[in-house]
N, CA, C and O atoms as a MOPAC input file, in Angstrom:
PM7 MOZYME 1SCF
protein

 N      2.45700 1    30.00000 1   -72.92900 1
 C      2.73000 1    31.37500 1   -72.56700 1
 C      3.03300 1    31.52000 1   -71.10600 1
 O      2.32800 1    30.95100 1   -70.27300 1
 N      3.99400 1    32.21600 1   -70.78800 1
 C      4.44300 1    32.47300 1   -69.41700 1
 C      3.96200 1    33.85800 1   -68.93200 1
 O      4.31100 1    34.87700 1   -69.52800 1
 N      3.15900 1    33.89000 1   -67.84600 1
 C      2.68400 1    35.11100 1   -67.29500 1
 C      3.82100 1    35.78600 1   -66.47300 1
 O      4.27900 1    35.25500 1   -65.46200 1
 N      4.24900 1    36.97200 1   -66.95300 1
 C      5.37200 1    37.65500 1   -66.28100 1
 C      5.03500 1    38.77300 1   -65.41600 1
 O      5.90700 1    39.58500 1   -65.10700 1
 N      3.83100 1    38.88000 1   -64.99800 1
 C      3.27800 1    39.92500 1   -64.12700 1
 C      2.92700 1    39.36700 1   -62.70100 1
 O      2.50700 1    38.22500 1   -62.51800 1
 N      3.13400 1    40.25100 1   -61.75300 1
 C      2.79500 1    39.93100 1   -60.39000 1
 C      2.01900 1    41.10700 1   -59.80300 1
 O      2.21900 1    42.24000 1   -60.24300 1
 N      1.13100 1    40.87800 1   -58.81400 1
 C      0.40300 1    41.90300 1   -58.26300 1
 C      1.39600 1    43.00700 1   -57.67600 1
 O      2.38600 1    42.68600 1   -57.01800 1
 N      1.08200 1    44.24500 1   -57.94200 1
 C      1.90000 1    45.36500 1   -57.49500 1
 C      2.78900 1    45.86500 1   -58.61600 1
 O      3.31100 1    46.97400 1   -58.50100 1
 N      2.99400 1    45.12400 1   -59.68800 1
 C      3.79400 1    45.59300 1   -60.81100 1
 C      3.17300 1    46.82400 1   -61.42200 1
 O      1.95300 1    46.94100 1   -61.53500 1
 N      4.03800 1    47.74000 1   -61.81400 1
 C      3.55900 1    48.92300 1   -62.55500 1
 C      3.71300 1    48.72000 1   -64.09300 1
 O      4.78500 1    48.33000 1   -64.55700 1
 N      2.66200 1    48.98100 1   -64.86100 1
 C      2.65700 1    48.70200 1   -66.19600 1
 C      1.96800 1    49.87000 1   -67.00300 1
 O      1.29500 1    50.73400 1   -66.44000 1
 N      2.18000 1    49.83200 1   -68.32800 1
 C      1.43400 1    50.72400 1   -69.22600 1
 C      0.84400 1    49.84200 1   -70.35600 1
 O      1.32800 1    48.74400 1   -70.63000 1
 N     -0.18900 1    50.35500 1   -70.97800 1
 C     -0.70900 1    49.69900 1   -72.13300 1
 C     -0.18300 1    50.49400 1   -73.34400 1
 O     -0.60000 1    51.62300 1   -73.60300 1
 N      0.75800 1    49.85200 1   -74.08000 1
 C      1.46400 1    50.58000 1   -75.16600 1
 C      0.50800 1    51.09000 1   -76.23500 1
 O      0.86500 1    52.04800 1   -76.92100 1
 N     -0.68900 1    50.51800 1   -76.43000 1
 C     -1.62400 1    50.97200 1   -77.44200 1
 C     -2.54400 1    52.09700 1   -76.89800 1
 O     -3.23100 1    52.77600 1   -77.66100 1
 N     -2.53500 1    52.26600 1   -75.60200 1
 C     -3.44600 1    53.27900 1   -74.92600 1
 C     -2.62000 1    54.01200 1   -73.85500 1
 O     -2.92900 1    53.95400 1   -72.66500 1
 N     -1.60500 1    54.67300 1   -74.29300 1
 C     -0.68400 1    55.33200 1   -73.31200 1
 C     -1.47900 1    56.44400 1   -72.52300 1
 O     -1.07400 1    56.79500 1   -71.41500 1
 N     -2.55500 1    56.97300 1   -73.06000 1
 C     -3.37300 1    57.92600 1   -72.35000 1
 C     -4.03900 1    57.37300 1   -71.11600 1
 O     -4.50300 1    58.15100 1   -70.28100 1
 N     -4.11000 1    56.02300 1   -70.95400 1
 C     -4.60000 1    55.44800 1   -69.72000 1
 C     -3.77000 1    55.72500 1   -68.54800 1
 O     -4.24100 1    55.64000 1   -67.41300 1
 N     -2.48800 1    56.07200 1   -68.78500 1
 C     -1.55200 1    56.36600 1   -67.68200 1
 C     -0.90300 1    55.03000 1   -67.15300 1
 O     -0.98400 1    53.97800 1   -67.78800 1
 N     -0.30600 1    55.13700 1   -66.04200 1
 C      0.37500 1    54.13400 1   -65.35600 1
 C     -0.68800 1    53.27200 1   -64.58300 1
 O     -1.58400 1    53.76500 1   -63.89800 1
 N     -0.48400 1    51.92900 1   -64.77300 1
 C     -1.47600 1    51.02700 1   -64.06200 1
 C     -0.64200 1    50.18000 1   -63.05600 1
 O      0.56900 1    50.00800 1   -63.19900 1
 N     -1.36600 1    49.66400 1   -62.03300 1
 C     -0.81400 1    48.74000 1   -61.12300 1
 C     -1.59900 1    47.41500 1   -61.15300 1
 O     -2.81100 1    47.36500 1   -60.94200 1
 N     -0.84900 1    46.37100 1   -61.42300 1
 C     -1.47000 1    45.04300 1   -61.51900 1
 C     -2.14600 1    44.69900 1   -60.15500 1
 O     -1.52400 1    44.83100 1   -59.10100 1
 N     -3.40000 1    44.26600 1   -60.19800 1
 C     -4.17300 1    43.94800 1   -59.00400 1
 C     -4.21900 1    42.43700 1   -58.83600 1
 O     -3.95700 1    41.93300 1   -57.74400 1
 N     -4.55400 1    41.69200 1   -59.91600 1
 C     -4.58300 1    40.25900 1   -59.82000 1
 C     -4.39500 1    39.62400 1   -61.25300 1
 O     -4.57500 1    40.26800 1   -62.28600 1
 N     -4.02300 1    38.32100 1   -61.21400 1
 C     -3.83600 1    37.55100 1   -62.41900 1
 C     -4.51900 1    36.26100 1   -62.27900 1
 O     -4.26300 1    35.51600 1   -61.33200 1
 N     -5.40400 1    35.95900 1   -63.21200 1
 C     -6.14800 1    34.69100 1   -63.23900 1
 C     -6.03500 1    34.13700 1   -64.61600 1
 O     -6.67100 1    34.64000 1   -65.54200 1
 N     -5.23500 1    33.10100 1   -64.78200 1
 C     -4.90000 1    32.50900 1   -66.07200 1
 C     -4.29300 1    33.63400 1   -66.96900 1
 O     -3.20600 1    34.13700 1   -66.68300 1
 N     -4.99200 1    34.00500 1   -68.02000 1
 C     -4.56000 1    35.00100 1   -68.98200 1
 C     -5.20300 1    36.38100 1   -68.77400 1
 O     -4.99500 1    37.28900 1   -69.57700 1
 N     -5.96200 1    36.53100 1   -67.72500 1
 C     -6.69400 1    37.78900 1   -67.43400 1
 C     -5.91900 1    38.50500 1   -66.36100 1
 O     -5.73600 1    37.97400 1   -65.26600 1
 N     -5.46100 1    39.69700 1   -66.65600 1
 C     -4.73900 1    40.49800 1   -65.73500 1
 C     -5.57000 1    41.74800 1   -65.39600 1
 O     -5.89600 1    42.52800 1   -66.29000 1
 N     -5.91300 1    41.94400 1   -64.11700 1
 C     -6.71000 1    43.13000 1   -63.67500 1
 C     -5.76300 1    44.19200 1   -63.30300 1
 O     -4.94400 1    44.00900 1   -62.40200 1
 N     -5.84700 1    45.35100 1   -63.99400 1
 C     -4.95100 1    46.50400 1   -63.72500 1
 C     -5.78400 1    47.68000 1   -63.42900 1
 O     -6.80800 1    47.89900 1   -64.07700 1
 N     -5.36200 1    48.49100 1   -62.42000 1
 C     -5.95300 1    49.74600 1   -62.04000 1
 C     -5.15000 1    50.86600 1   -62.65400 1
 O     -4.04700 1    51.16700 1   -62.19800 1
 N     -5.69300 1    51.48800 1   -63.69000 1
 C     -4.96600 1    52.60400 1   -64.37000 1
 C     -5.31200 1    53.95800 1   -63.80000 1
 O     -6.46300 1    54.18400 1   -63.42700 1
 N     -4.39300 1    54.83800 1   -63.72100 1
 C     -4.54000 1    56.10600 1   -63.06000 1
 C     -5.65500 1    56.99100 1   -63.76700 1
 O     -6.32800 1    57.76400 1   -63.08500 1
 N     -5.83800 1    56.88100 1   -65.06700 1
 C     -6.72200 1    57.74200 1   -65.81100 1
 C     -8.05100 1    57.08900 1   -66.22500 1
 O     -8.98900 1    57.80400 1   -66.57700 1
 N     -8.15000 1    55.81800 1   -66.19400 1
 C     -9.36000 1    55.13700 1   -66.64600 1
 C     -9.89300 1    54.09400 1   -65.62800 1
 O    -10.91600 1    53.46200 1   -65.89000 1
 N     -9.24900 1    53.91700 1   -64.53200 1
 C     -9.70900 1    52.93800 1   -63.53900 1
 C     -9.32100 1    51.55300 1   -63.86900 1
 O     -8.33800 1    51.28900 1   -64.56300 1
 N    -10.15000 1    50.63500 1   -63.33300 1
 C     -9.82500 1    49.20800 1   -63.44700 1
 C    -10.22100 1    48.57800 1   -64.79800 1
 O    -11.32800 1    48.75300 1   -65.30700 1
 N     -9.25400 1    47.84500 1   -65.33500 1
 C     -9.45300 1    47.17700 1   -66.64200 1
 C     -8.97800 1    45.74300 1   -66.55100 1
 O     -7.99300 1    45.47400 1   -65.86400 1
 N     -9.62900 1    44.83000 1   -67.20500 1
 C     -9.22400 1    43.48600 1   -67.27100 1
 C     -8.67100 1    43.21800 1   -68.63700 1
 O     -9.39100 1    43.33900 1   -69.62900 1
 N     -7.42800 1    42.86000 1   -68.71900 1
 C     -6.68400 1    42.68300 1   -69.97100 1
 C     -6.45100 1    41.17100 1   -70.18900 1
 O     -6.00900 1    40.45300 1   -69.29300 1
 N     -6.75900 1    40.73700 1   -71.38500 1
 C     -6.44600 1    39.41700 1   -71.78500 1
 C     -5.04600 1    39.51700 1   -72.46000 1
 O     -4.89400 1    40.07500 1   -73.54600 1
 N     -4.06300 1    38.96300 1   -71.77700 1
 C     -2.63400 1    39.10000 1   -72.26800 1
 C     -2.36500 1    38.22400 1   -73.44900 1
 O     -1.26600 1    38.32400 1   -73.99300 1
 N     -3.26500 1    37.36200 1   -73.91300 1
 C     -3.11200 1    36.69800 1   -75.15800 1
 C     -3.30800 1    37.61800 1   -76.31800 1
 O     -2.83500 1    37.32800 1   -77.41700 1
 N     -3.99700 1    38.73200 1   -76.11400 1
 C     -4.32700 1    39.67200 1   -77.13300 1
 C     -3.53000 1    40.99700 1   -77.02800 1
 O     -3.36700 1    41.70200 1   -78.02400 1
 N     -3.05100 1    41.31600 1   -75.85400 1
 C     -2.35900 1    42.57100 1   -75.66100 1
 C     -1.32000 1    42.40500 1   -74.59300 1
 O     -1.63400 1    41.97300 1   -73.48400 1
 N     -0.02500 1    42.75700 1   -74.91500 1
 C      1.01700 1    42.65200 1   -73.92500 1
 C      1.26700 1    44.02400 1   -73.30700 1
 O      1.52000 1    45.02000 1   -73.98500 1
 N      1.18300 1    44.01200 1   -72.00600 1
 C      1.47800 1    45.20200 1   -71.22200 1
 C      3.00000 1    45.38300 1   -71.09100 1
 O      3.73900 1    44.40000 1   -71.14500 1
 N      3.45800 1    46.58500 1   -70.92600 1
 C      4.84000 1    46.87800 1   -70.74800 1
 C      5.07900 1    47.19300 1   -69.23900 1
 O      4.40400 1    48.04100 1   -68.65600 1
 N      6.03100 1    46.50400 1   -68.65300 1
 C      6.36000 1    46.77700 1   -67.27700 1
 C      7.23400 1    48.02500 1   -67.22300 1
 O      8.06900 1    48.24100 1   -68.10100 1
 N      7.05000 1    48.81300 1   -66.23300 1
 C      7.87300 1    49.97400 1   -66.10400 1
 C      8.62400 1    49.99100 1   -64.73100 1
 O      9.37900 1    50.92300 1   -64.45200 1

């Protein structure tokens, strides 16, 4: 699996659009830490959920 995110990228969680726009903070292996405007910081395992870049 190729990680296609970089710190600073703007993303949304397609299954939780109410979280709002998020900004990628860090990537460690398959864990992407994203700061979402409506719910704060979340750690996403991208093996289970693919974020959409905007």
